[in-house]
C-alpha positions as CSV (number, residue, x, y, z in Angstrom):
1,M,-0.4,0.1,0.1
2,R,1.6,3.5,-0.5
3,T,1.6,6.1,1.5
4,E,3.9,8.5,0.5
5,N,2.5,12.0,0.1
6,N,-1.2,10.8,1.2
7,M,-0.8,10.1,5.1
8,S,-2.0,13.7,6.8
9,E,-1.9,13.8,10.7
10,H,0.3,11.6,11.5
11,T,0.0,10.2,15.1
12,N,1.0,7.6,17.3
13,Q,-2.2,7.1,19.5
14,S,-2.5,4.1,21.5
15,D,-5.5,2.4,23.1
16,S,-4.2,-0.2,25.9
17,N,-7.7,-1.8,25.4
18,S,-7.2,-2.1,21.6
19,D,-5.9,-4.7,19.4
20,A,-4.3,-2.0,16.9
21,K,-2.4,1.1,16.8
22,F,-4.1,4.1,15.1
23,L,-1.3,5.3,12.5
24,G,-2.8,8.1,10.0
25,W,-5.2,8.9,7.8
26,Q,-4.8,7.7,3.7
27,K,-6.2,9.4,0.7
28,T,-7.5,6.7,-1.7
29,K,-7.7,6.4,-5.2
30,S,-11.1,7.6,-5.0
31,G,-10.5,9.9,-2.7
32,E,-12.2,8.5,0.1
33,T,-10.0,9.2,3.9
34,V,-9.5,5.9,5.5
35,A,-8.0,5.4,8.7
36,L,-5.0,3.1,9.2
37,Y,-3.9,0.9,11.9
38,N,-1.5,-1.2,13.0
39,V,-2.3,-4.5,14.7
40,T,-0.5,-4.7,17.9
41,A,-2.8,-8.1,19.3
42,S,0.1,-10.6,20.6
43,G,0.0,-13.8,19.2
44,H,-2.6,-12.5,16.2
45,P,-1.8,-13.9,12.7
46,S,-1.6,-10.3,11.5
47,C,0.5,-8.9,14.3
48,G,2.3,-6.2,12.7
49,S,0.4,-5.4,9.2
50,T,-1.3,-2.3,8.4
51,V,-4.9,-2.6,7.9
52,S,-8.2,-0.7,7.8
53,E,-10.9,0.0,10.1
54,K,-13.1,-2.2,7.9
55,S,-10.3,-5.0,8.4
56,L,-10.0,-5.3,12.1
57,Q,-13.9,-5.3,12.5
58,Q,-13.8,-8.5,9.8
59,M,-11.0,-9.9,12.4
60,N,-13.0,-9.4,15.4
61,L,-10.5,-7.0,16.8
62,Q,-10.7,-3.5,19.0
63,I,-10.8,-0.5,17.4
64,P,-8.8,2.5,19.3
65,E,-10.4,5.7,19.7
66,I,-8.8,8.2,17.0
67,P,-8.7,12.2,16.5
68,P,-11.2,13.8,14.3
69,L,-9.5,14.0,10.4
70,K,-9.0,17.6,10.2
71,H,-9.8,18.6,6.6
72,Q,-7.3,20.4,4.3
């Protein structure tokens, strides 16, 4: 997944009650903005992978709270 020049408001927010860490926002080719996360659930097959919120939901992982997207 290409991220250069597409990430905005990059932060390293972590929620100890979640299974992932928020990385930042990425704009897709269609213009949609999606949140990206690193899976941090110990022992999970996707641990260390960068995924979307939809992927976290499909894997039944807890999603951390994220800051609101600041429109540019």
